[in-house]
MIMIKOL-114565 format. One record per residue: residue in one letter; x, z, y of N, C-alpha, C in turn; residue number from 1. Coordinates in steps of 0.02 Angstrom, whole numbers. Layout:
BEGIN
["A" [X Z Y] [X Z Y] [X Z Y] NUM]
...
***
This chain:
BEGIN
["M" [-2779 -540 -2349] [-2712 -512 -2359] [-2660 -567 -2347] 1]
["L" [-2613 -555 -2303] [-2563 -605 -2286] [-2512 -612 -2342] 2]
["R" [-2497 -675 -2358] [-2447 -689 -2409] [-2379 -696 -2376] 3]
["R" [-2329 -667 -2407] [-2261 -671 -2380] [-2231 -740 -2395] 4]
["L" [-2207 -772 -2343] [-2176 -838 -2352] [-2105 -830 -2378] 5]
["R" [-2089 -869 -2428] [-2023 -867 -2458] [-1990 -935 -2453] 6]
["A" [-1930 -935 -2428] [-1892 -997 -2422] [-1862 -1015 -2490] 7]
["P" [-1848 -1078 -2501] [-1815 -1097 -2564] [-1748 -1062 -2572] 8]
["H" [-1725 -1058 -2634] [-1663 -1021 -2648] [-1603 -1053 -2614] 9]
["G" [-1604 -1119 -2605] [-1546 -1153 -2576] [-1550 -1162 -2501] 10]
["A" [-1597 -1127 -2467] [-1606 -1138 -2395] [-1545 -1114 -2356] 11]
["L" [-1512 -1060 -2378] [-1455 -1036 -2341] [-1396 -1085 -2343] 12]
["A" [-1393 -1126 -2394] [-1339 -1175 -2400] [-1355 -1241 -2366] 13]
["L" [-1416 -1247 -2339] [-1437 -1311 -2309] [-1392 -1332 -2250] 14]
["P" [-1375 -1287 -2202] [-1330 -1309 -2148] [-1263 -1334 -2173] 15]
["A" [-1235 -1302 -2224] [-1171 -1324 -2251] [-1177 -1393 -2284] 16]
["W" [-1232 -1404 -2320] [-1243 -1469 -2351] [-1251 -1524 -2299] 17]
["V" [-1288 -1509 -2246] [-1297 -1559 -2193] [-1230 -1575 -2160] 18]
["F" [-1190 -1524 -2147] [-1125 -1535 -2116] [-1080 -1577 -2161] 19]
["L" [-1078 -1561 -2226] [-1036 -1598 -2273] [-1058 -1670 -2280] 20]
["L" [-1124 -1681 -2282] [-1149 -1749 -2288] [-1134 -1791 -2226] 21]
["A" [-1141 -1760 -2167] [-1133 -1797 -2105] [-1060 -1809 -2087] 22]
["F" [-1016 -1760 -2101] [-947 -1765 -2077] [-896 -1774 -2133] 23]
["F" [-917 -1776 -2195] [-870 -1788 -2250] [-893 -1845 -2295] 24]
["V" [-952 -1838 -2324] [-975 -1889 -2372] [-986 -1956 -2337] 25]
["A" [-1020 -1956 -2280] [-1034 -2018 -2245] [-971 -2054 -2222] 26]
["P" [-922 -2021 -2189] [-861 -2056 -2170] [-821 -2083 -2230] 27]
["V" [-817 -2043 -2284] [-780 -2066 -2343] [-815 -2126 -2374] 28]
["A" [-881 -2124 -2377] [-919 -2181 -2404] [-909 -2243 -2361] 29]
["L" [-906 -2234 -2295] [-895 -2291 -2250] [-826 -2322 -2261] 30]
["V" [-775 -2279 -2268] [-707 -2304 -2281] [-706 -2340 -2349] 31]
["F" [-739 -2312 -2398] [-742 -2344 -2464] [-776 -2412 -2460] 32]
["W" [-827 -2419 -2419] [-862 -2482 -2410] [-818 -2533 -2374] 33]
["Y" [-783 -2511 -2323] [-739 -2556 -2287] [-681 -2582 -2331] 34]
["S" [-661 -2543 -2381] [-604 -2564 -2422] [-618 -2626 -2463] 35]
["F" [-681 -2646 -2471] [-698 -2706 -2508] [-705 -2767 -2462] 36]
["G" [-693 -2758 -2398] [-700 -2813 -2350] [-636 -2850 -2338] 37]
["E" [-631 -2879 -2278] [-572 -2917 -2259] [-566 -2917 -2183] 38]
["K" [-509 -2941 -2159] [-498 -2947 -2087] [-521 -3016 -2064] 39]
["P" [-574 -3021 -2023] [-601 -3086 -2003] [-565 -3116 -1943] 40]
["G" [-510 -3149 -1955] [-474 -3181 -1901] [-425 -3136 -1866] 41]
["L" [-396 -3162 -1812] [-342 -3127 -1778] [-368 -3067 -1738] 42]
["F" [-427 -3073 -1707] [-451 -3021 -1663] [-506 -2978 -1695] 43]
["G" [-525 -2992 -1756] [-576 -2952 -1789] [-545 -2891 -1823] 44]
["T" [-586 -2843 -1838] [-562 -2781 -1870] [-583 -2777 -1943] 45]
["H" [-645 -2796 -1958] [-667 -2793 -2028] [-729 -2837 -2036] 46]
["S" [-740 -2858 -2098] [-799 -2896 -2116] [-812 -2886 -2190] 47]
["N" [-875 -2870 -2206] [-896 -2859 -2276] [-943 -2913 -2300] 48]
["E" [-938 -2972 -2271] [-980 -3027 -2294] [-960 -3050 -2364] 49]
["V" [-895 -3048 -2379] [-870 -3066 -2445] [-835 -3004 -2473] 50]
["L" [-862 -2977 -2528] [-834 -2916 -2558] [-785 -2933 -2613] 51]
["S" [-728 -2898 -2614] [-677 -2911 -2665] [-632 -2850 -2669] 52]
["F" [-591 -2850 -2722] [-540 -2798 -2732] [-472 -2820 -2707] 53]
["A" [-469 -2873 -2669] [-405 -2901 -2649] [-366 -2853 -2605] 54]
["R" [-401 -2813 -2564] [-365 -2768 -2519] [-327 -2714 -2558] 55]
["Y" [-353 -2695 -2617] [-318 -2645 -2657] [-253 -2673 -2685] 56]
["G" [-253 -2738 -2703] [-191 -2769 -2724] [-140 -2773 -2668] 57]
["E" [-164 -2787 -2606] [-119 -2788 -2549] [-94 -2719 -2532] 58]
["A" [-137 -2669 -2540] [-118 -2600 -2522] [-65 -2572 -2568] 59]
["A" [-71 -2587 -2634] [-25 -2559 -2683] [38 -2601 -2688] 60]
["D" [69 -2614 -2631] [132 -2652 -2632] [191 -2605 -2634] 61]
["A" [252 -2633 -2632] [312 -2593 -2638] [320 -2544 -2580] 62]
["T" [301 -2567 -2519] [308 -2523 -2461] [263 -2462 -2466] 63]
["F" [200 -2473 -2486] [153 -2417 -2492] [176 -2369 -2546] 64]
["L" [197 -2394 -2604] [217 -2351 -2659] [280 -2311 -2641] 65]
["A" [328 -2343 -2607] [388 -2307 -2586] [371 -2253 -2536] 66]
["T" [326 -2269 -2489] [305 -2218 -2440] [266 -2162 -2473] 67]
["F" [225 -2180 -2522] [187 -2129 -2558] [234 -2080 -2594] 68]
["W" [285 -2106 -2629] [331 -2062 -2665] [370 -2019 -2616] 69]
["N" [388 -2046 -2558] [421 -2006 -2507] [375 -1950 -2483] 70]
["T" [311 -1967 -2472] [262 -1917 -2451] [251 -1864 -2504] 71]
["L" [249 -1886 -2568] [239 -1838 -2622] [297 -1789 -2627] 72]
["R" [359 -1814 -2618] [417 -1769 -2620] [414 -1719 -2563] 73]
["I" [396 -1742 -2503] [391 -1696 -2446] [336 -1645 -2458] 74]
["A" [279 -1667 -2486] [222 -1622 -2497] [238 -1570 -2551] 75]
["L" [267 -1592 -2606] [283 -1545 -2660] [336 -1494 -2638] 76]
["L" [388 -1519 -2605] [440 -1473 -2582] [413 -1427 -2527] 77]
["G" [372 -1453 -2482] [342 -1410 -2430] [297 -1357 -2459] 78]
["T" [256 -1375 -2510] [213 -1326 -2542] [254 -1273 -2578] 79]
["A" [308 -1294 -2611] [351 -1245 -2646] [385 -1198 -2597] 80]
["I" [410 -1224 -2542] [443 -1181 -2492] [392 -1133 -2462] 81]
["C" [333 -1157 -2446] [281 -1113 -2419] [264 -1057 -2468] 82]
["L" [261 -1074 -2532] [244 -1023 -2583] [300 -971 -2589] 83]
["V" [363 -994 -2589] [419 -948 -2595] [424 -902 -2535] 84]
["V" [408 -928 -2476] [411 -886 -2416] [349 -841 -2409] 85]
["A" [290 -869 -2424] [228 -833 -2411] [214 -779 -2462] 86]
["L" [230 -791 -2525] [211 -743 -2577] [245 -675 -2568] 87]
["P" [310 -671 -2558] [340 -604 -2546] [313 -571 -2483] 88]
["F" [302 -610 -2430] [276 -581 -2369] [205 -555 -2380] 89]
["A" [163 -594 -2414] [95 -571 -2427] [94 -510 -2471] 90]
["Y" [139 -507 -2521] [143 -448 -2564] [165 -387 -2524] 91]
["W" [213 -396 -2480] [235 -340 -2438] [180 -314 -2394] 92]
["V" [142 -359 -2362] [88 -338 -2318] [32 -305 -2358] 93]
["A" [14 -334 -2415] [-44 -309 -2453] [-29 -245 -2491] 94]
["V" [34 -233 -2510] [50 -176 -2554] [92 -123 -2519] 95]
["K" [142 -144 -2481] [190 -96 -2453] [171 -71 -2384] 96]
["V" [140 -113 -2343] [125 -94 -2274] [64 -48 -2272] 97]
["P" [64 4 -2231] [4 46 -2224] [-57 6 -2200] 98]
["T" [-115 29 -2219] [-176 -9 -2205] [-187 -21 -2131] 99]
["R" [-168 27 -2089] [-183 21 -2017] [-141 -34 -1984] 100]
["W" [-87 -56 -2016] [-44 -108 -1986] [-57 -177 -2015] 101]
["R" [-96 -181 -2067] [-105 -247 -2101] [-142 -297 -2056] 102]
["G" [-193 -273 -2022] [-230 -318 -1978] [-187 -349 -1924] 103]
["L" [-142 -308 -1895] [-98 -333 -1843] [-50 -386 -1870] 104]
["L" [-22 -375 -1929] [25 -423 -1958] [-10 -488 -1976] 105]
["I" [-70 -485 -2002] [-107 -546 -2017] [-126 -583 -1953] 106]
["A" [-142 -546 -1901] [-156 -578 -1836] [-95 -614 -1810] 107]
["L" [-35 -586 -1820] [26 -620 -1798] [37 -684 -1838] 108]
["V" [17 -684 -1902] [22 -745 -1941] [-22 -800 -1912] 109]
["L" [-79 -780 -1885] [-127 -829 -1858] [-110 -851 -1787] 110]
["V" [-59 -822 -1756] [-42 -840 -1687] [-29 -915 -1678] 111]
["P" [7 -949 -1724] [18 -1021 -1715] [-46 -1061 -1710] 112]
["F" [-101 -1038 -1741] [-164 -1075 -1738] [-197 -1068 -1669] 113]
["W" [-171 -1025 -1627] [-199 -1020 -1559] [-176 -1078 -1515] 114]
["T" [-128 -1117 -1540] [-101 -1174 -1503] [-118 -1237 -1540] 115]
["N" [-128 -1291 -1504] [-145 -1355 -1534] [-90 -1378 -1583] 116]
["F" [-112 -1410 -1637] [-65 -1433 -1689] [-13 -1481 -1660] 117]
["L" [-35 -1526 -1617] [11 -1574 -1587] [61 -1540 -1541] 118]
["V" [38 -1490 -1502] [82 -1455 -1456] [136 -1417 -1494] 119]
["R" [117 -1385 -1550] [167 -1349 -1590] [219 -1397 -1618] 120]
["T" [198 -1455 -1640] [245 -1504 -1667] [291 -1532 -1612] 121]
["L" [263 -1543 -1553] [304 -1566 -1497] [356 -1513 -1478] 122]
["G" [338 -1450 -1486] [387 -1397 -1473] [447 -1403 -1520] 123]
["W" [435 -1419 -1583] [491 -1429 -1629] [531 -1492 -1611] 124]
["Q" [498 -1542 -1584] [534 -1602 -1562] [583 -1584 -1506] 125]
["I" [562 -1542 -1460] [606 -1521 -1406] [663 -1478 -1433] 126]
["A" [646 -1432 -1480] [696 -1386 -1506] [749 -1422 -1548] 127]
["L" [729 -1473 -1586] [775 -1507 -1631] [810 -1567 -1600] 128]
["S" [795 -1584 -1539] [828 -1641 -1507] [903 -1626 -1496] 129]
["P" [944 -1677 -1491] [1016 -1665 -1480] [1031 -1625 -1417] 130]
["E" [986 -1628 -1368] [996 -1590 -1306] [957 -1525 -1306] 131]
["G" [924 -1508 -1362] [883 -1448 -1365] [923 -1385 -1369] 132]
["F" [888 -1328 -1365] [922 -1264 -1363] [954 -1247 -1431] 133]
["V" [927 -1274 -1486] [957 -1261 -1552] [1026 -1293 -1555] 134]
["S" [1030 -1356 -1536] [1094 -1391 -1536] [1143 -1360 -1487] 135]
["S" [1118 -1343 -1427] [1162 -1312 -1377] [1187 -1244 -1400] 136]
["G" [1143 -1204 -1432] [1164 -1139 -1456] [1216 -1143 -1511] 137]
["L" [1208 -1191 -1557] [1257 -1199 -1611] [1325 -1220 -1583] 138]
["Q" [1323 -1264 -1533] [1387 -1285 -1503] [1419 -1228 -1463] 139]
["A" [1377 -1188 -1429] [1404 -1132 -1391] [1436 -1079 -1437] 140]
["L" [1408 -1071 -1497] [1436 -1023 -1545] [1495 -1051 -1583] 141]
["G" [1511 -1113 -1572] [1566 -1144 -1607] [1551 -1166 -1678] 142]
["L" [1486 -1167 -1697] [1467 -1188 -1764] [1463 -1263 -1771] 143]
["R" [1458 -1298 -1715] [1458 -1372 -1716] [1498 -1398 -1658] 144]
["D" [1531 -1455 -1670] [1569 -1487 -1617] [1530 -1542 -1583] 145]
["D" [1482 -1572 -1619] [1442 -1626 -1592] [1369 -1605 -1591] 146]
["P" [1327 -1640 -1553] [1256 -1622 -1551] [1222 -1627 -1619] 147]
["L" [1170 -1588 -1627] [1132 -1586 -1690] [1092 -1650 -1699] 148]
["Q" [1099 -1683 -1755] [1064 -1746 -1768] [1013 -1735 -1825] 149]
["V" [963 -1694 -1811] [911 -1680 -1861] [846 -1714 -1845] 150]
["L" [832 -1725 -1782] [770 -1755 -1762] [764 -1826 -1790] 151]
["Y" [702 -1844 -1808] [686 -1910 -1836] [720 -1920 -1904] 152]
["T" [720 -1868 -1943] [744 -1871 -2012] [692 -1838 -2057] 153]
["R" [702 -1846 -2123] [657 -1814 -2170] [663 -1738 -2166] 154]
["G" [722 -1713 -2151] [731 -1640 -2144] [690 -1611 -2088] 155]
["A" [684 -1648 -2032] [643 -1624 -1977] [570 -1622 -1996] 156]
["V" [547 -1674 -2033] [478 -1674 -2057] [466 -1616 -2104] 157]
["Q" [514 -1603 -2149] [506 -1548 -2197] [500 -1481 -2160] 158]
["L" [542 -1471 -2111] [538 -1409 -2071] [472 -1404 -2034] 159]
["G" [449 -1460 -2007] [386 -1459 -1968] [326 -1444 -2011] 160]
["V" [322 -1473 -2071] [263 -1461 -2113] [263 -1390 -2140] 161]
["V" [322 -1362 -2156] [324 -1292 -2179] [300 -1246 -2124] 162]
["Y" [323 -1258 -2063] [301 -1216 -2007] [226 -1222 -1994] 163]
["N" [200 -1283 -1997] [130 -1294 -1980] [81 -1269 -2034] 164]
["Y" [102 -1271 -2097] [56 -1255 -2151] [70 -1187 -2185] 165]
["L" [122 -1153 -2164] [138 -1088 -2195] [81 -1037 -2189] 166]
["P" [47 -1030 -2132] [-8 -982 -2130] [-63 -996 -2181] 167]
["L" [-75 -1060 -2198] [-126 -1076 -2247] [-108 -1052 -2317] 168]
["M" [-44 -1038 -2329] [-22 -1010 -2392] [-23 -934 -2389] 169]
["V" [-7 -905 -2332] [-4 -832 -2326] [-73 -801 -2335] 170]
["L" [-123 -828 -2303] [-189 -796 -2302] [-221 -789 -2371] 171]
["P" [-228 -843 -2411] [-258 -833 -2477] [-216 -790 -2523] 172]
["C" [-149 -794 -2518] [-107 -750 -2559] [-117 -677 -2540] 173]
["Y" [-122 -664 -2475] [-133 -595 -2453] [-200 -569 -2478] 174]
["V" [-253 -609 -2472] [-319 -586 -2494] [-318 -572 -2569] 175]
["A" [-287 -616 -2608] [-285 -606 -2680] [-244 -545 -2700] 176]
["L" [-187 -534 -2667] [-145 -477 -2683] [-176 -411 -2660] 177]
["E" [-214 -413 -2606] [-245 -352 -2581] [-299 -328 -2630] 178]
["R" [-329 -374 -2667] [-381 -354 -2714] [-354 -325 -2778] 179]
["T" [-290 -332 -2790] [-260 -300 -2849] [-249 -226 -2832] 180]
["T" [-290 -183 -2859] [-290 -113 -2841] [-226 -78 -2865] 181]
["A" [-209 -25 -2830] [-149 13 -2847] [-157 49 -2914] 182]
["S" [-219 64 -2934] [-229 99 -2998] [-206 58 -3057] 183]
["L" [-215 -9 -3053] [-191 -51 -3108] [-116 -52 -3112] 184]
["R" [-82 -53 -3056] [-9 -51 -3057] [16 16 -3082] 185]
["E" [-17 70 -3061] [3 136 -3086] [-9 143 -3160] 186]
["A" [-64 115 -3185] [-77 117 -3257] [-25 78 -3296] 187]
["S" [-3 21 -3268] [49 -18 -3300] [114 21 -3304] 188]
["R" [132 56 -3251] [194 96 -3252] [187 155 -3299] 189]
["D" [127 185 -3303] [117 242 -3349] [125 220 -3422] 190]
["L" [109 157 -3435] [115 131 -3504] [186 108 -3520] 191]
["G" [232 118 -3474] [302 103 -3488] [329 39 -3458] 192]
["A" [288 1 -3421] [311 -61 -3391] [349 -46 -3326] 193]
["G" [404 -82 -3315] [441 -74 -3254] [409 -112 -3197] 194]
["R" [443 -112 -3140] [415 -146 -3082] [410 -221 -3092] 195]
["W" [462 -251 -3121] [460 -324 -3132] [407 -343 -3183] 196]
["R" [402 -304 -3237] [350 -318 -3288] [281 -308 -3259] 197]
["T" [272 -259 -3217] [207 -249 -3185] [190 -307 -3138] 198]
["L" [240 -331 -3102] [229 -387 -3057] [209 -450 -3094] 199]
["T" [246 -466 -3148] [234 -528 -3183] [176 -526 -3232] 200]
["S" [160 -466 -3257] [107 -460 -3308] [41 -436 -3281] 201]
["V" [41 -403 -3223] [-21 -376 -3196] [-38 -406 -3128] 202]
["T" [8 -400 -3080] [-8 -418 -3011] [-16 -494 -3003] 203]
["L" [34 -532 -3024] [31 -605 -3014] [-25 -638 -3054] 204]
["P" [-38 -620 -3117] [-95 -651 -3151] [-162 -637 -3117] 205]
["L" [-171 -576 -3090] [-233 -561 -3054] [-238 -600 -2989] 206]
["A" [-180 -613 -2958] [-180 -650 -2894] [-174 -724 -2903] 207]
["F" [-174 -749 -2965] [-165 -821 -2977] [-218 -865 -2942] 208]
["P" [-283 -846 -2942] [-331 -889 -2906] [-314 -897 -2832] 209]
["G" [-292 -844 -2799] [-274 -849 -2728] [-212 -891 -2718] 210]
["I" [-163 -885 -2764] [-103 -926 -2759] [-120 -1000 -2768] 211]
["A" [-163 -1014 -2817] [-184 -1084 -2827] [-222 -1111 -2767] 212]
["A" [-265 -1070 -2737] [-301 -1092 -2678] [-253 -1106 -2620] 213]
["G" [-202 -1064 -2612] [-153 -1076 -2559] [-115 -1140 -2570] 214]
["C" [-96 -1154 -2632] [-61 -1217 -2646] [-105 -1277 -2630] 215]
["L" [-169 -1273 -2646] [-214 -1329 -2629] [-223 -1336 -2554] 216]
["L" [-231 -1280 -2519] [-240 -1282 -2446] [-179 -1311 -2411] 217]
["V" [-121 -1305 -2441] [-60 -1333 -2410] [-48 -1405 -2433] 218]
["F" [-53 -1417 -2498] [-34 -1482 -2525] [-80 -1539 -2502] 219]
["V" [-146 -1528 -2506] [-193 -1582 -2492] [-188 -1606 -2419] 220]
["P" [-194 -1563 -2368] [-186 -1589 -2300] [-115 -1613 -2284] 221]
["L" [-65 -1584 -2318] [4 -1606 -2305] [14 -1678 -2328] 222]
["M" [-19 -1698 -2383] [-12 -1767 -2407] [-40 -1817 -2357] 223]
["G" [-90 -1798 -2319] [-118 -1843 -2269] [-96 -1830 -2198] 224]
["D" [-43 -1789 -2190] [-19 -1772 -2123] [4 -1835 -2086] 225]
["Y" [-17 -1839 -2024] [1 -1896 -1981] [41 -1874 -1921] 226]
["V" [24 -1817 -1892] [54 -1795 -1830] [127 -1776 -1840] 227]
["T" [141 -1735 -1891] [210 -1710 -1900] [258 -1767 -1914] 228]
["A" [238 -1814 -1957] [283 -1870 -1972] [293 -1915 -1912] 229]
["T" [241 -1924 -1871] [247 -1967 -1812] [293 -1936 -1759] 230]
["V" [286 -1871 -1748] [324 -1838 -1695] [396 -1824 -1716] 231]
["L" [406 -1802 -1778] [472 -1779 -1800] [508 -1827 -1847] 232]
["G" [471 -1873 -1878] [500 -1912 -1932] [535 -1976 -1913] 233]
["G" [502 -2017 -1872] [530 -2082 -1859] [529 -2126 -1921] 234]
["A" [577 -2171 -1928] [579 -2217 -1985] [600 -2181 -2050] 235]
["K" [644 -2131 -2045] [669 -2097 -2104] [619 -2048 -2133] 236]
["G" [573 -2024 -2094] [524 -1975 -2118] [454 -2004 -2121] 237]
["N" [448 -2068 -2135] [383 -2101 -2137] [340 -2073 -2194] 238]
["M" [276 -2064 -2180] [229 -2039 -2229] [169 -2085 -2233] 239]
["V" [128 -2075 -2285] [72 -2120 -2297] [21 -2117 -2240] 240]
["G" [13 -2059 -2210] [-34 -2053 -2154] [-18 -2100 -2097] 241]
["Q" [47 -2108 -2083] [67 -2155 -2031] [51 -2226 -2051] 242]
["L" [63 -2242 -2115] [51 -2310 -2139] [-23 -2328 -2135] 243]
["V" [-66 -2282 -2153] [-138 -2294 -2148] [-160 -2300 -2076] 244]
["A" [-134 -2256 -2033] [-154 -2258 -1963] [-130 -2322 -1929] 245]
["S" [-73 -2348 -1950] [-48 -2410 -1919] [-93 -2469 -1934] 246]
["Q" [-126 -2469 -1991] [-172 -2524 -2007] [-235 -2521 -1964] 247]
["F" [-256 -2461 -1946] [-316 -2455 -1904] [-300 -2464 -1830] 248]
["Q" [-243 -2440 -1807] [-227 -2439 -1736] [-187 -2500 -1714] 249]
["T" [-135 -2518 -1751] [-90 -2572 -1731] [-111 -2639 -1759] 250]
["A" [-117 -2643 -1826] [-134 -2706 -1858] [-207 -2724 -1851] 251]
["Q" [-250 -2675 -1836] [-322 -2686 -1830] [-351 -2716 -1894] 252]
["N" [-324 -2695 -1950] [-348 -2718 -2015] [-382 -2659 -2050] 253]
["W" [-445 -2649 -2033] [-480 -2591 -2059] [-491 -2595 -2134] 254]
["A" [-498 -2653 -2161] [-509 -2661 -2233] [-447 -2638 -2272] 255]
["L" [-388 -2662 -2251] [-327 -2642 -2285] [-312 -2568 -2275] 256]
["G" [-324 -2542 -2215] [-315 -2471 -2202] [-362 -2429 -2244] 257]
["S" [-424 -2451 -2253] [-471 -2415 -2295] [-450 -2415 -2367] 258]
["A" [-424 -2472 -2391] [-400 -2474 -2461] [-341 -2427 -2471] 259]
["M" [-296 -2424 -2422] [-240 -2377 -2426] [-265 -2305 -2427] 260]
["A" [-315 -2290 -2385] [-343 -2223 -2383] [-375 -2203 -2449] 261]
["V" [-412 -2250 -2480] [-443 -2236 -2544] [-391 -2224 -2598] 262]
["L" [-338 -2266 -2598] [-284 -2256 -2647] [-250 -2189 -2637] 263]
["L" [-242 -2169 -2574] [-211 -2104 -2560] [-254 -2048 -2588] 264]
["V" [-320 -2052 -2578] [-365 -2000 -2604] [-361 -1998 -2680] 265]
["V" [-360 -2057 -2712] [-356 -2059 -2785] [-290 -2029 -2810] 266]
["F" [-235 -2047 -2777] [-170 -2020 -2798] [-167 -1944 -2789] 267]
["I" [-196 -1919 -2734] [-196 -1847 -2723] [-237 -1812 -2777] 268]
["A" [-295 -1841 -2793] [-338 -1811 -2845] [-302 -1810 -2912] 269]
["V" [-268 -1864 -2930] [-232 -1866 -2994] [-175 -1815 -2994] 270]
["T" [-139 -1810 -2938] [-84 -1761 -2934] [-110 -1690 -2942] 271]
["V" [-166 -1674 -2909] [-195 -1607 -2914] [-218 -1593 -2984] 272]
["L" [-249 -1642 -3018] [-272 -1632 -3086] [-214 -1621 -3134] 273]
["V" [-161 -1659 -3125] [-101 -1650 -3168] [-71 -1581 -3156] 274]
["A" [-65 -1561 -3092] [-38 -1495 -3077] [-82 -1439 -3106] 275]
["A" [-149 -1448 -3103] [-194 -1398 -3130] [-187 -1393 -3206] 276]
["A" [-179 -1451 -3239] [-171 -1451 -3312] [-106 -1416 -3331] 277]
["V" [-52 -1429 -3295] [12 -1397 -3309] [7 -1321 -3297] 278]
["A" [-26 -1301 -3242] [-34 -1230 -3228] [-74 -1195 -3282] 279]
["L" [-127 -1228 -3307] [-167 -1197 -3361] [-127 -1191 -3425] 280]
["L" [-86 -1242 -3440] [-45 -1237 -3500] [6 -1181 -3495] 281]
["V" [37 -1175 -3436] [86 -1121 -3426] [51 -1053 -3430] 282]
["R" [-8 -1048 -3400] [-44 -984 -3402] [-64 -966 -3473] 283]
["T" [-86 -1016 -3513] [-104 -1003 -3582] [-43 -981 -3622] 284]
["A" [14 -1014 -3610] [75 -995 -3646] [97 -925 -3629] 285]
["V" [92 -906 -3564] [111 -839 -3543] [64 -787 -3575] 286]
["R" [0 -802 -3578] [-47 -755 -3608] [-33 -746 -3682] 287]
["R" [-17 -800 -3716] [0 -794 -3787] [64 -755 -3797] 288]
["G" [111 -763 -3751] [173 -725 -3757] [164 -651 -3745] 289]
["R" [113 -633 -3705] [101 -562 -3691] [54 -529 -3742] 290]
["R" [22 -570 -3784] [-27 -543 -3830] [6 -502 -3885] 291]
["V" [-23 -447 -3901] [3 -403 -3953] [-48 -402 -4010] 292]
["D" [-26 -422 -4069] [-70 -421 -4128] [-60 -356 -4166] 293]
["L" [-113 -317 -4170] [-111 -254 -4206] [-120 -266 -4281] 294]
["P" [-82 -232 -4323] [-90 -242 -4396] [-157 -216 -4419] 295]
["A" [-186 -253 -4465] [-251 -233 -4492] [-242 -172 -4537] 296]
["V" [-284 -123 -4527] [-281 -61 -4566] [-345 -56 -4607] 297]
["A" [-336 -53 -4673] [-394 -48 -4718] [-426 21 -4711] 298]
["S" [-490 20 -4707] [-526 84 -4701] [-528 120 -4769] 299]
["A" [-505 180 -4770] [-503 219 -4833] [-571 251 -4845] 300]
["R" [-593 246 -4907] [-657 278 -4924] [-647 352 -4935] 301]
["V" [-691 390 -4907] [-687 462 -4916] [-717 480 -4983] 302]
["P" [-679 513 -5027] [-707 529 -5094] [-765 577 -5089] 303]
["A" [-811 569 -5134] [-869 613 -5136] [-849 682 -5159] 304]
["P" [-882 735 -5136] [-866 803 -5158] [-876 811 -5233] 305]
["A" [-834 853 -5263] [-837 862 -5336] [-902 896 -5356] 306]
["G" [-924 943 -5319] [-985 978 -5338] [-1048 938 -5324] 307]
["G" [-1102 956 -5360] [-1165 922 -5347] [-1200 954 -5289] 308]
["R" [-1262 935 -5282] [-1301 963 -5229] [-1315 1036 -5243] 309]
["S" [-1318 1073 -5190] [-1333 1145 -5198] [-1407 1154 -5207] 310]
***
């Protein structure tokens, strides 16, 4: 009698584990190892013959910290703008739009991903240049007398990151809001809650995991963005990604660049943990505010019948 062969329970996850180990864990471990080295001479890139923490002291200088705070402001503001824009749109698509049109609207959201990230950013460089069609159109309408001077500023970087990362906020918010069934909203209205109370007490709490996932999908890659800041930012829109890349490409100091990259990862992790703690505290406070305590009612004993047994 032939015995049926059974694969281990984790066999289906094996390709994902191999991919993560080869293309995530191994490169990060290599960068972490390089951060303890040094630059061996003028033409060398790295050497780990002598291990030390000196590169971390060099990395955490005033320039790096100032650039990091500038990057953090751009990332937090970009994530907030993406959330403010994406959440109403995702709610409209998931709740108000008929089912047959939802797929088309989500496909339109994904259209920017059909073009290379660098090409999309270069398009904004052309549009925001003083000779671009935006500046020419504003002057033709009489809204400006001089050419538009937005390119190579922090504002141009802010606009570029919102445009590039907005779909990453729309998709998880849409999926989370679509799973909030209409029956729950109707039950909330039947119990006397208005539209705003239903939105804040039923819909948004149920969609909170998707909203949190969207914020992570936008904030984490935005903190390490290199292309947008390089193409649109210049000196005024400098971000940490440019600073790290300059150590690998221009200065050829892989040890210092690796230390900066490790510090960036640590700072991002700390920021995400702090944001998660704040979100949990706010969520707990909101739940306590919505909780209704019913008064305890003592159970009354039913008196025994006056007559005896028949």
